N, C-alpha and C positions, 0 to 999 in steps of 0.2 A: 058714926065712925069716921066718915070722910071729912066731916066738919072738924073733928078733933085733929085730924092730920093737917088740914088746911090751917088751923089755928097754930099748931106747932111750927109749921113752916113759916107762917107769918111772924111769929115770935122770934124765930131764928133770923129772919130777914131784918126785922127791926133792930135786933141786937147787933147784927153786922153793920147796919147803917150807923148806929151810934158809935161803934168802934171806928168806922171810917171817918166820921166827923171829928172824933178826938185825934185821930192820926193827922188829919189835915190841919187842925188847930195847933198841934204840937210840931208840925212839919217833920215828922219822923219817917225818914226814908226806909230805915231798916225793917220796920213793921209792915211795910206795904206789901211785899211779896208774901209774907205769912198770912196777912189778911185776905189777899186774893185767893190763896189756896183754900182758906177756910170757907170762902163763899161758894165753893163748888157744890156744897150740900144745901144751899138756900135757893129760894126762887129768884134770886138776883144773879144767877149764874150767867145768863145771857148779857146782862148789863156789865158784869165783870169781864166777860170775853171782849166786849168793846173797849173797856178800860185797858186791857192787856195789849190791845193794838196800839194804844197811845201811851204806853208806859214811859217812854222816853220824855214825852211832854209833861207827864205827871211828876216824874222825878225832877225835871228842870224847875217846875213850879214849886216843888218843895224846897229846892236848894236856893233859889234866888229870892231876894227880898222885894223885887219889883212887882207891881200890880197895875192893872188898867182901871181899877175901881174909881179913881177920881174923875176919869174922863168918860165913863160909860154913858152918862146922861147926854153929853155932847155928841158922842158917836150915834146914839139912838136918834137924836134930833136930826142929825145930818142924813142918816139913812131914811128917815121918814120923808124929808124934803125930796131926796133923790127919787124915792118910790112914787111920790105924788106927781113928780114932773116927768117921769119916764115916758118918752115918746111924744111929749107935748111941747117941749121947749128946746131951744138950742143950748149948747154948752155955755154960752155967754149969759143967758137968762138964768140958767141953773146956778152958775157961779155967783151971780148977783144975789140970788135968793139965799144962798148959803152964807155969803159974807154978811148979808143983812141979819141973818139969824144969829150969827156969832156976835 
């Protein structure tokens, strides 16, 4: 009996996730509030509570055409260099390593 309930909740969570993916692909702001209300019945309710705290940022992301995707690799590389050099080198050496990596 409990397994059936867990499967039904899982199916609802998967359905909600697919709807959220479609919403993000279409960049539909209007459906966001409705979808968040719908999630209260799924096991994703804690996740959605976190999304509601950042709803302004999500709305801005849906409205604007800009993205950081093209530079994500560079950002990751720079952060890795910074982490490996933390506490081991002066800012001049860190700067030299970063400029060499770019």
